[in-house]
N, C-alpha and C positions, 0 to 999 in steps of 0.2 A: 939382483941376487935374491932380493926379498920375495919377488914375483916367483922364482925357481922354488924357493922354500914352501911358498904357499901352495903352488901346484903340486909338489910332491906330497904335502900334507892332505890335499884333497884326494889325490890318488890313493895314498895309504889308507885313509880313513875309509874310503869308498870300498876298498878291497876288504878291509877288516870287517866292516858292516855285512857285506855280502856273505862271506863265509861263516860269520857268526849268527846270522840269520838262518843259514842252512842247518846249523847245529841246533839251534834253538827250535826250529820248526818241527823236529821229532817230538820234543815235548808238548808243543802246541797240539799235535795231532793224537799223542799217545792216550789220553783219558777216553776218547771215543773211538779211535781207529786202531789202537795197539801200537807196537813197536816192532812189528814184523818185517821180514824181508820186502814185503810189498810196499809197506809205508816207506822205507829207505829207498827202494827202486823209484817210487813216485817222487820222493823228495829230490834225489839226484837228477832224474829225468827233467823235472819242471824247472829246476834252478839252472841247468845247463841249456835247456831250451829258451828260458828267459834271458840268459846271457847272450845266446846267439842272436835273439830278436833285438836286445839292447844294442849289441855291437853294431847290427845292420842299420838299423833306424837311427842310432846315434851317430853313425857315420854320415848318413844322408843329411841329417839336420845339422851337423857341424859343418858340412860343405855349404849349405844354404845359409846358415844363420850362425857363423863362427863367433860366439860372444860367451864370455864367462857369466854374463847376467842370464842368459838362457839356460846354461849349465846350472846355475843357481836355482832357478825355477824348477828345473827337472829333479834336482836333489831335494828341494822343499816338498815336492810332489811325493816323492818316494817316502820322505819322513811322515807325511799325513797318512799314507797307506800303512805304513808300519805302526803308527799310533792307534789307529782304529782296530787293529788285530785283536787286542785284549777287550775291546768293547763288543766285537761281533763274534769272537770265538766261539762262545757257548751256543748262542742261538742259530748260528749258520751250521755248526757241527751237529746240533740236534735236528736240523731240517735235512740234512744230508743222511744221517743215520735212518731217519724216518722214511726215507724212499727205499730202504731195505735192499740196496744193490749188493752186488759182490763186493767183497772187500778190497780187491784190486782197483775197482772202478770208484768206489766211494772215497778211498784214500787219496786217489788221483785227483778227483774233484775237489776235495778238500784243500789239498796242497795248491791246486791252481786258484782256488778262490781266495786264499789267504796270502799267498807270496808271489803269484805271477807278476801282477803290476808293479810293486815296489822292486822286485828284482830286475824287471825289464828297465825300469828308470834308472836303478843303480848301475846296470850294465852299460848304459849310455854315457857313463862318466869317461871310460877309457878312451873311446874314439875322439870325445870332445877334447880332453886334455892333450891327446896326440897332436890334434889338428892345431890347437892353440899354442902348443908349445914347440911346433916345428918352424924354425926360421929359414933354414936352408935345406934344399933337397939333398945336398951332399952329406948332411949329418942325420938325415931321417932314420937311418938304421939304429944309430946310437940313441936317438931320442925315443924311438919305439922300445928298444931294449931296456932303457932306464925306467920308462912308464910301467912296462909289464913287471920289471923286477921289483919296484916299489910297491905296485898293486898286489903282487904275489905275497910279499913280505907282510903287508897288511892283512891279507888273508890268513896267513899262518899265525900271526899274532891274534887276530880276531878268534880263530877256532881254538887255540890254546887258551886264551882269556876267558872265552864263554865256557869251554867244557871243564877246565881245570878249577877255576876260581868263581866266576859268576853264578852258574847254576847251583852249586852247592851253598853258596853265600846268600843270594838274594832272589832266586827263583825266576820262573818264566816270566810272569807279567812285569816284574821290575826291569828284567833284561830288555824286553820289547819296548818299554816306555824309554829306557836309557838309549837304546838304538835309535830310536826316533829323535831324541834330544842331540845325539851326536851327528846325525844326518842334518839337523837344522843348524848346527855349528858348522858343518861342512859347507852347507849352503851359504852361510855368512862369509866363510873364507873365500867361496867363488864370487860373491858380490864385491868383497874387498879387493880381491885381484883385479876384478873389473874396473873398479875406481882407481886403484893405482896405475893401471895401464891406460886409463882415460887421461889422467893427469900427465903421464909421461908423454902421451901423444900431444897434448896441449902445450906442454912445454917445449917440446921438439918444434912444433908448428911456429911458437912464438919466436924461438931462437932463429929458425930459418928465415922467418918474415924480417927480423931485425937485422940479419945478414944481408938480406936483399936490398933493404933500405939504406 
């Protein structure tokens, strides 16, 4: 039961951070690239592309290395790339602006530079969780449905929280730092899940060994 709760918490927080980042991304790009339809088109396209890449490679990796420890490292990697955005935001934006490209191209490059890698890593959470949370093929439909439902509810919560409360209250830089911290916490939950499952497997093997002897 505890592992189920932890798995759904990981899924919920991952979904929340993903869409929260998409909302705050417009504020990151606005000072140098504006808030036009080109910027929003770039943001939506890059985040959806990152999600597709994350789903694909997350599924491959989950099949080859199905471990919550690996998932924890991926989430930790995502937190690092989110936390460096406030550090690189100004210099990277100035470099892209200095190239004097068309706005559609420059906003797309900026969005890729800041958000592609953390979004890909975040997108890998869902296939990992589905793989690790599937006990029987007969219930895989229900498992997938539950994971996507929880992830989507996390996304809705993240979008509303960031747009309605956090942006007016604490600003862009603080939200990015907070997002990185939440991802670190999510990574900890994944490590904790791995430890609990390891202990359960160890206890099971000990009990089985005792019954055989």
